[in-house]
C-alpha positions as a Markdown table, in Angstrom:
| # | Residue | x | y | z |
|---|---|---|---|---|
| 1 | Met | -125.9 | -55.3 | -131.4 |
| 2 | Asp | -129.4 | -54.4 | -132.4 |
| 3 | Leu | -130.3 | -51.2 | -134.3 |
| 4 | Met | -131.8 | -49.4 | -131.3 |
| 5 | Thr | -128.6 | -49.9 | -129.3 |
| 6 | Leu | -126.5 | -48.7 | -132.2 |
| 7 | Leu | -128.7 | -45.5 | -132.6 |
| 8 | Leu | -128.4 | -44.9 | -128.9 |
| 9 | Leu | -124.6 | -45.1 | -129.0 |
| 10 | Ile | -124.5 | -42.8 | -132.1 |
| 11 | Phe | -126.7 | -40.2 | -130.5 |
| 12 | Ser | -124.9 | -40.5 | -127.1 |
| 13 | Gly | -121.6 | -40.0 | -128.9 |
| 14 | Phe | -122.9 | -37.0 | -130.8 |
| 15 | Tyr | -124.2 | -35.2 | -127.6 |
| 16 | Ile | -121.0 | -36.0 | -125.7 |
| 17 | Ser | -118.9 | -34.6 | -128.5 |
| 18 | Leu | -121.2 | -31.5 | -128.7 |
| 19 | Phe | -121.0 | -30.9 | -125.0 |
| 20 | Ser | -117.2 | -31.4 | -125.0 |
| 21 | Phe | -116.9 | -28.8 | -127.8 |
| 22 | Tyr | -119.1 | -26.4 | -125.9 |
| 23 | Leu | -117.0 | -26.7 | -122.8 |
| 24 | Trp | -113.8 | -26.2 | -124.8 |
| 25 | Ala | -115.1 | -23.3 | -127.0 |
| 26 | Ser | -116.5 | -21.4 | -124.0 |
| 27 | Ser | -113.3 | -21.7 | -122.0 |
| 28 | Pro | -110.7 | -19.0 | -121.8 |
| 29 | Ser | -107.3 | -19.4 | -123.5 |
| 30 | Tyr | -105.5 | -16.6 | -121.7 |
| 31 | Ser | -104.3 | -16.2 | -118.2 |
| 32 | Gln | -106.7 | -14.2 | -116.1 |
| 33 | Ala | -103.8 | -12.8 | -114.2 |
| 34 | Lys | -102.9 | -10.9 | -117.4 |
| 35 | Tyr | -106.4 | -9.5 | -118.1 |
| 36 | Ala | -105.2 | -6.1 | -117.0 |
| 37 | Lys | -101.6 | -5.1 | -117.9 |
| 38 | Ile | -99.3 | -2.1 | -118.3 |
| 39 | Leu | -96.8 | -2.5 | -121.1 |
| 40 | Thr | -93.9 | -0.1 | -121.8 |
| 41 | Ser | -91.6 | 0.2 | -124.8 |
| 42 | Asp | -88.2 | 1.7 | -125.3 |
| 43 | Leu | -89.7 | 5.0 | -126.4 |
| 44 | Pro | -89.1 | 7.9 | -124.1 |
| 45 | Leu | -91.8 | 8.8 | -121.6 |
| 46 | Gln | -93.1 | 12.3 | -121.2 |
| 47 | Arg | -93.1 | 13.4 | -117.5 |
| 48 | Lys | -93.2 | 17.2 | -117.5 |
| 49 | Pro | -96.6 | 19.0 | -117.5 |
| 50 | Lys | -97.7 | 20.9 | -120.5 |
| 51 | Glu | -100.1 | 23.8 | -121.0 |
| 52 | Thr | -102.6 | 21.6 | -122.9 |
| 53 | Tyr | -103.3 | 18.0 | -123.6 |
| 54 | Thr | -105.2 | 16.0 | -126.2 |
| 55 | Val | -107.3 | 12.9 | -125.6 |
| 56 | Ile | -109.1 | 10.7 | -128.1 |
| 57 | Thr | -111.6 | 8.0 | -127.7 |
| 58 | Tyr | -112.1 | 5.5 | -130.5 |
| 59 | Asn | -114.1 | 2.3 | -130.8 |
| 60 | Ile | -112.1 | 0.8 | -133.6 |
| 61 | Gly | -114.5 | -2.1 | -134.1 |
| 62 | Tyr | -111.5 | -4.4 | -134.5 |
| 63 | Leu | -110.6 | -2.5 | -137.6 |
| 64 | Ser | -113.4 | -4.3 | -139.6 |
| 65 | Gly | -114.8 | -1.0 | -141.0 |
| 66 | Leu | -118.5 | -1.2 | -141.8 |
| 67 | Thr | -118.6 | -5.0 | -141.8 |
| 68 | Asn | -118.5 | -5.1 | -137.9 |
| 69 | Asn | -120.7 | -8.0 | -136.7 |
| 70 | His | -121.9 | -8.7 | -140.3 |
| 71 | Ala | -121.9 | -12.3 | -141.4 |
| 72 | Val | -119.2 | -11.9 | -144.0 |
| 73 | Lys | -115.8 | -13.5 | -144.6 |
| 74 | Arg | -113.1 | -10.8 | -144.3 |
| 75 | Lys | -109.7 | -10.8 | -146.0 |
| 76 | Lys | -106.6 | -9.7 | -144.2 |
| 77 | Val | -106.1 | -6.9 | -146.6 |
| 78 | Leu | -109.2 | -5.2 | -145.1 |
| 79 | Phe | -107.6 | -5.1 | -141.7 |
| 80 | Asp | -104.3 | -3.9 | -143.0 |
| 81 | Glu | -105.9 | -1.1 | -145.0 |
| 82 | Asn | -108.1 | 0.0 | -142.0 |
| 83 | Leu | -105.1 | 0.0 | -139.7 |
| 84 | Glu | -103.4 | 2.5 | -142.1 |
| 85 | Leu | -106.6 | 4.5 | -142.3 |
| 86 | Ala | -106.8 | 4.7 | -138.5 |
| 87 | Ile | -103.1 | 5.7 | -138.2 |
| 88 | Thr | -103.5 | 8.4 | -140.9 |
| 89 | Ala | -106.5 | 9.9 | -139.1 |
| 90 | Leu | -105.1 | 9.9 | -135.6 |
| 91 | Lys | -101.5 | 10.9 | -136.2 |
| 92 | Pro | -102.0 | 14.6 | -137.0 |
| 93 | Phe | -103.5 | 15.2 | -133.5 |
| 94 | Asn | -100.4 | 14.0 | -131.7 |
| 95 | Ala | -102.7 | 12.9 | -128.8 |
| 96 | Asp | -101.3 | 12.5 | -125.3 |
| 97 | Phe | -103.9 | 9.8 | -124.6 |
| 98 | Ile | -106.0 | 7.5 | -126.7 |
| 99 | Ala | -108.7 | 5.2 | -125.3 |
| 100 | Leu | -109.6 | 2.3 | -127.5 |
| 101 | Gln | -112.6 | 0.0 | -127.4 |
| 102 | Glu | -113.3 | -3.2 | -129.4 |
| 103 | Val | -109.6 | -3.8 | -130.0 |
| 104 | Asp | -108.2 | -7.2 | -130.8 |
| 105 | Phe | -105.1 | -8.6 | -129.1 |
| 106 | Ala | -104.9 | -12.0 | -130.7 |
| 107 | Ser | -108.2 | -12.9 | -132.4 |
| 108 | Gln | -108.9 | -15.2 | -135.3 |
| 109 | Arg | -111.4 | -12.8 | -136.8 |
| 110 | Ser | -108.7 | -10.2 | -137.4 |
| 111 | Tyr | -105.9 | -12.6 | -138.3 |
| 112 | Asp | -104.3 | -12.6 | -134.8 |
| 113 | Val | -102.8 | -9.2 | -135.1 |
| 114 | Asn | -102.2 | -7.3 | -131.9 |
| 115 | Gln | -104.0 | -4.1 | -132.9 |
| 116 | Val | -103.0 | -2.2 | -129.7 |
| 117 | Gln | -99.3 | -2.9 | -130.3 |
| 118 | Ala | -99.6 | -2.0 | -134.0 |
| 119 | Leu | -101.3 | 1.4 | -133.2 |
| 120 | Ala | -98.9 | 2.1 | -130.3 |
| 121 | Thr | -95.9 | 1.5 | -132.5 |
| 122 | Ala | -97.1 | 3.5 | -135.5 |
| 123 | Leu | -98.2 | 6.4 | -133.3 |
| 124 | Gln | -95.1 | 6.2 | -131.0 |
| 125 | Phe | -96.8 | 5.7 | -127.7 |
| 126 | Pro | -94.5 | 4.4 | -125.0 |
| 127 | Val | -97.2 | 3.0 | -122.7 |
| 128 | Gln | -100.1 | 0.7 | -123.2 |
| 129 | Ala | -102.6 | -0.3 | -120.5 |
| 130 | Thr | -104.8 | -3.2 | -121.6 |
| 131 | Ala | -108.0 | -4.8 | -120.3 |
| 132 | Ile | -109.4 | -8.1 | -121.7 |
| 133 | Asn | -113.1 | -8.4 | -122.0 |
| 134 | Trp | -113.6 | -11.3 | -124.4 |
| 135 | Asp | -111.6 | -14.5 | -124.1 |
| 136 | Asn | -112.9 | -17.7 | -125.6 |
| 137 | Asn | -111.3 | -20.6 | -127.5 |
| 138 | Tyr | -114.1 | -20.4 | -130.1 |
| 139 | Val | -116.9 | -17.9 | -130.6 |
| 140 | Pro | -119.6 | -19.3 | -132.9 |
| 141 | Phe | -120.9 | -15.8 | -134.0 |
| 142 | Pro | -122.4 | -14.9 | -136.4 |
| 143 | Leu | -124.2 | -18.2 | -136.4 |
| 144 | Phe | -124.4 | -18.7 | -140.1 |
| 145 | Pro | -122.6 | -19.3 | -142.3 |
| 146 | Ile | -120.1 | -21.2 | -140.2 |
| 147 | Ser | -117.2 | -19.8 | -142.3 |
| 148 | Thr | -117.9 | -16.3 | -140.7 |
| 149 | His | -117.5 | -17.5 | -137.1 |
| 150 | Phe | -115.2 | -15.2 | -135.0 |
| 151 | Gly | -113.4 | -18.3 | -133.8 |
| 152 | Lys | -110.6 | -17.8 | -131.2 |
| 153 | Met | -111.2 | -14.5 | -129.4 |
| 154 | Leu | -109.0 | -12.3 | -127.3 |
| 155 | Ser | -110.3 | -8.7 | -127.3 |
| 156 | Gly | -110.9 | -5.8 | -125.1 |
| 157 | Gln | -110.0 | -2.2 | -124.4 |
| 158 | Ala | -106.8 | -0.2 | -124.1 |
| 159 | Val | -105.3 | 3.1 | -123.1 |
| 160 | Leu | -102.3 | 4.5 | -125.0 |
| 161 | Ser | -100.3 | 7.1 | -123.1 |
| 162 | Arg | -97.2 | 9.3 | -123.5 |
| 163 | Tyr | -97.0 | 9.6 | -119.7 |
| 164 | Pro | -96.4 | 6.9 | -117.1 |
| 165 | Ile | -99.4 | 4.8 | -116.1 |
| 166 | Glu | -99.0 | 3.9 | -112.5 |
| 167 | Leu | -102.1 | 1.7 | -112.1 |
| 168 | Asn | -104.4 | 0.0 | -114.5 |
| 169 | Glu | -107.6 | -1.6 | -113.1 |
| 170 | Arg | -110.2 | -3.8 | -114.9 |
| 171 | Ile | -113.6 | -3.5 | -113.4 |
| 172 | Val | -116.3 | -5.9 | -114.8 |
| 173 | Leu | -119.7 | -4.3 | -114.9 |
| 174 | Glu | -123.0 | -6.0 | -114.3 |
| 175 | Arg | -124.0 | -8.5 | -116.9 |
| 176 | Val | -127.3 | -9.0 | -118.7 |
| 177 | Ala | -129.2 | -11.3 | -116.4 |
| 178 | Asn | -131.8 | -12.8 | -118.8 |
| 179 | Lys | -129.5 | -14.2 | -121.5 |
| 180 | Pro | -129.9 | -17.9 | -122.1 |
| 181 | Phe | -127.5 | -20.0 | -120.1 |
| 182 | Tyr | -125.8 | -21.4 | -123.2 |
| 183 | Glu | -125.0 | -17.8 | -124.5 |
| 184 | Lys | -123.6 | -16.3 | -121.3 |
| 185 | Pro | -120.1 | -17.9 | -121.5 |
| 186 | Phe | -119.7 | -16.4 | -125.0 |
| 187 | Tyr | -120.9 | -12.8 | -124.2 |
| 188 | Leu | -118.2 | -10.2 | -123.7 |
| 189 | Asp | -117.7 | -8.5 | -120.4 |
| 190 | Arg | -118.6 | -4.8 | -120.2 |
| 191 | Leu | -115.7 | -3.0 | -118.5 |
| 192 | Ala | -114.7 | 0.2 | -116.8 |
| 193 | Gln | -110.9 | 0.4 | -117.3 |
| 194 | Val | -109.4 | 2.7 | -114.8 |
| 195 | Ser | -105.9 | 4.0 | -115.6 |
| 196 | Arg | -104.0 | 6.3 | -113.2 |
| 197 | Val | -101.6 | 8.5 | -115.1 |
| 198 | Lys | -98.8 | 10.5 | -113.6 |
| 199 | Ile | -98.1 | 14.0 | -115.1 |
| 200 | Gly | -95.7 | 15.9 | -113.0 |
| 201 | Asn | -97.5 | 16.7 | -109.8 |
| 202 | His | -100.8 | 15.8 | -111.3 |
| 203 | Thr | -102.5 | 12.4 | -111.2 |
| 204 | Leu | -105.0 | 12.0 | -114.0 |
| 205 | Ile | -107.7 | 9.3 | -113.7 |
| 206 | Leu | -108.8 | 8.0 | -117.1 |
| 207 | Ile | -111.9 | 5.8 | -117.1 |
| 208 | Asn | -112.4 | 3.9 | -120.4 |
| 209 | Val | -115.8 | 2.3 | -120.8 |
| 210 | His | -117.7 | 0.2 | -123.2 |
| 211 | Leu | -121.3 | -0.1 | -121.9 |
| 212 | Glu | -124.0 | -2.6 | -122.8 |
| 213 | Ala | -125.5 | -2.1 | -126.3 |
| 214 | Phe | -128.6 | -4.3 | -126.4 |
| 215 | Asp | -130.2 | -4.3 | -122.9 |
| 216 | Gln | -131.3 | -0.9 | -121.6 |
| 217 | Pro | -132.0 | -1.9 | -118.0 |
| 218 | Thr | -128.5 | -3.4 | -117.7 |
| 219 | Arg | -126.9 | -0.4 | -119.3 |
| 220 | Leu | -128.7 | 1.8 | -116.8 |
| 221 | Lys | -127.3 | -0.2 | -113.9 |
| 222 | Gln | -123.8 | -0.1 | -115.5 |
| 223 | Ser | -124.1 | 3.7 | -115.9 |
| 224 | Arg | -125.1 | 4.2 | -112.3 |
| 225 | Phe | -122.0 | 2.2 | -111.2 |
| 226 | Val | -119.7 | 4.2 | -113.5 |
| 227 | Leu | -121.2 | 7.5 | -112.3 |
| 228 | Glu | -120.4 | 6.5 | -108.7 |
| 229 | Leu | -116.9 | 5.5 | -109.8 |
| 230 | Phe | -116.4 | 8.8 | -111.5 |
| 231 | Leu | -117.6 | 10.7 | -108.4 |
| 232 | Ser | -115.3 | 8.7 | -106.1 |
| 233 | Phe | -112.3 | 10.3 | -107.8 |
| 234 | Ala | -113.7 | 13.7 | -108.9 |
| 235 | Asp | -113.0 | 15.7 | -105.7 |
| 236 | Lys | -109.4 | 14.8 | -105.5 |
| 237 | Tyr | -108.2 | 14.2 | -109.1 |
| 238 | Pro | -108.9 | 15.4 | -112.7 |
| 239 | Val | -111.0 | 12.7 | -114.2 |
| 240 | Leu | -111.7 | 11.8 | -117.9 |
| 241 | Leu | -114.6 | 9.4 | -118.5 |
| 242 | Ile | -114.5 | 8.4 | -122.1 |
| 243 | Gly | -115.7 | 5.6 | -124.4 |
| 244 | Glu | -118.7 | 4.1 | -126.0 |
| 245 | Phe | -121.8 | 4.6 | -123.9 |
| 246 | Asn | -124.3 | 3.1 | -126.4 |
| 247 | Ser | -126.8 | 5.8 | -125.5 |
| 248 | Glu | -128.0 | 8.6 | -127.7 |
| 249 | Pro | -128.5 | 12.1 | -126.2 |
| 250 | Pro | -131.9 | 13.2 | -125.1 |
| 251 | Ser | -134.4 | 14.2 | -127.8 |
| 252 | Glu | -138.1 | 14.4 | -128.4 |
| 253 | Met | -138.0 | 10.7 | -129.3 |
| 254 | Asn | -135.5 | 9.7 | -126.6 |
| 255 | Leu | -136.6 | 11.4 | -123.4 |
| 256 | Glu | -134.7 | 9.3 | -120.8 |
| 257 | Pro | -131.5 | 7.9 | -122.2 |
| 258 | Thr | -129.0 | 6.4 | -119.8 |
| 259 | Val | -126.4 | 9.0 | -120.8 |
| 260 | Asn | -128.6 | 11.5 | -119.0 |
| 261 | Leu | -127.1 | 10.2 | -115.7 |
| 262 | Phe | -123.9 | 12.0 | -116.7 |
| 263 | Leu | -125.3 | 14.9 | -118.6 |
| 264 | Asn | -127.5 | 15.9 | -115.6 |
| 265 | Thr | -125.0 | 15.5 | -112.7 |
| 266 | Pro | -123.6 | 18.8 | -111.5 |
| 267 | Gly | -119.8 | 19.1 | -111.9 |
| 268 | Ile | -119.7 | 16.6 | -114.8 |
| 269 | Glu | -119.3 | 18.2 | -118.2 |
| 270 | Ser | -119.4 | 16.8 | -121.7 |
| 271 | Ala | -116.7 | 17.7 | -124.2 |
| 272 | Phe | -119.5 | 18.7 | -126.6 |
| 273 | Pro | -122.0 | 21.2 | -125.0 |
| 274 | Pro | -125.2 | 19.2 | -124.3 |
| 275 | Glu | -127.3 | 21.3 | -126.6 |
| 276 | Thr | -125.1 | 20.4 | -129.5 |
| 277 | Leu | -125.0 | 16.6 | -129.0 |
| 278 | Asn | -127.8 | 16.1 | -131.5 |
| 279 | Tyr | -126.1 | 18.2 | -134.2 |
| 280 | Pro | -125.2 | 16.0 | -137.2 |
| 281 | Glu | -121.5 | 17.1 | -137.1 |
| 282 | Asn | -121.3 | 15.6 | -133.6 |
| 283 | Ala | -122.6 | 12.1 | -134.5 |
| 284 | Thr | -120.2 | 9.2 | -134.2 |
| 285 | Tyr | -122.1 | 6.3 | -135.6 |
| 286 | Pro | -122.2 | 4.8 | -138.3 |
| 287 | Ser | -119.0 | 6.1 | -139.7 |
| 288 | Asp | -120.1 | 6.4 | -143.3 |
| 289 | Lys | -123.3 | 8.3 | -142.6 |
| 290 | Pro | -123.2 | 9.3 | -139.0 |
| 291 | Arg | -126.5 | 10.0 | -137.4 |
| 292 | Gln | -126.1 | 8.8 | -133.8 |
| 293 | Thr | -124.0 | 10.1 | -130.9 |
| 294 | Ile | -123.0 | 7.2 | -128.7 |
| 295 | Asp | -119.3 | 7.9 | -128.0 |
| 296 | Tyr | -118.5 | 10.6 | -125.4 |
| 297 | Ile | -115.9 | 12.4 | -123.4 |
| 298 | Phe | -116.9 | 13.6 | -119.9 |
| 299 | Tyr | -114.7 | 15.4 | -117.3 |
| 300 | Asn | -115.0 | 17.0 | -113.9 |
| 301 | Ser | -115.2 | 20.8 | -114.4 |
| 302 | Asn | -113.5 | 21.6 | -111.1 |
| 303 | Arg | -110.2 | 20.3 | -112.3 |
| 304 | Ile | -110.4 | 20.1 | -116.1 |
| 305 | Gln | -111.2 | 22.8 | -118.7 |
| 306 | Ala | -112.1 | 21.8 | -122.2 |
| 307 | Ile | -110.6 | 24.0 | -124.9 |
| 308 | Lys | -111.5 | 22.4 | -128.2 |
| 309 | Trp | -113.4 | 19.3 | -129.3 |
| 310 | Gln | -114.4 | 17.6 | -132.5 |
| 311 | Val | -115.4 | 14.3 | -134.2 |
| 312 | Ile | -112.8 | 13.1 | -136.6 |
| 313 | Thr | -114.8 | 12.5 | -139.8 |
| 314 | Asp | -114.0 | 10.7 | -143.1 |
| 315 | Val | -112.3 | 7.7 | -141.5 |
| 316 | Ile | -114.1 | 4.4 | -142.0 |
| 317 | Ala | -111.6 | 2.1 | -140.4 |
| 318 | Ser | -114.4 | 1.2 | -137.9 |
| 319 | Asp | -118.1 | 1.7 | -137.8 |
| 320 | His | -117.5 | 4.4 | -135.2 |
| 321 | Leu | -115.8 | 7.8 | -135.5 |
| 322 | Pro | -113.1 | 9.0 | -133.1 |
| 323 | Val | -113.9 | 11.9 | -130.7 |
| 324 | Val | -111.1 | 14.4 | -129.7 |
| 325 | Met | -110.8 | 16.9 | -126.8 |
| 326 | Lys | -108.1 | 19.3 | -126.1 |
| 327 | Phe | -108.0 | 20.4 | -122.5 |
| 328 | Arg | -106.0 | 21.9 | -119.6 |
| 329 | Phe | -105.9 | 21.3 | -115.9 |
| 330 | Cys | -107.6 | 24.0 | -113.8 |
């Protein structure tokens, strides 16, 4: 065998191995039939209506604190401590519903802990509705150093409820079209998770979203779809639209944010009055020195009345802060 043939075999073997790894890494490891589930525990369900209810939305950033998406190697103790911080911050509100974004179900980056189950158990929620948006055998992000790769990924969104959830739908929103072909299989799906909650004679529609962060045209298309989705329920049901919208409120420097679609639609109200959304005390990101509002709670004012709202401060379990609203049905 001459040298040229040997080199050709070596390079061919390398590229075949690289391609095989790419196919394996980008493949899912979880059954797609289980991408949207409703799980119940032995804890008693609440069924009777109350005078008021409390809802919280929280992007927990897989409990990585301020290290989210940074190229650092994290120890398990970080996630254990941040789980306790999140529990301590959320427990006093005794919420009826909590919508979570960026939550890990079984991911290497967070030591394969089911964070939804851990929070539901600690906060004594009998029902979990889950929606997977990131499922790969191996995610090579951040690129360098290799030791910080996310690895095996199973992550998504969830709704915790004290009331029965009758239906849980996972709707995949439009993807970023101009990403390189080799990146697309590793990019998380942006979702609208629709949970139908039964409260006595009421049916509450809870739409939990996590919209595109980096591509504004795609986020605008996603927002238009979510707006139509909201309006399709709004005449018949009380609707909560909550989550991370990745869009700051309008300002002199930000005249046409995508969140304007919701702020400017009659009949849709923000938990925080629009004129206060740029107040420092209403900022939700980053959690250590919040200066941006990108997490919101919206509702249809013909069926829901907001009573009280706030950002939960001084909790750095995530790079986001939780948002709380107390409400009643009209």
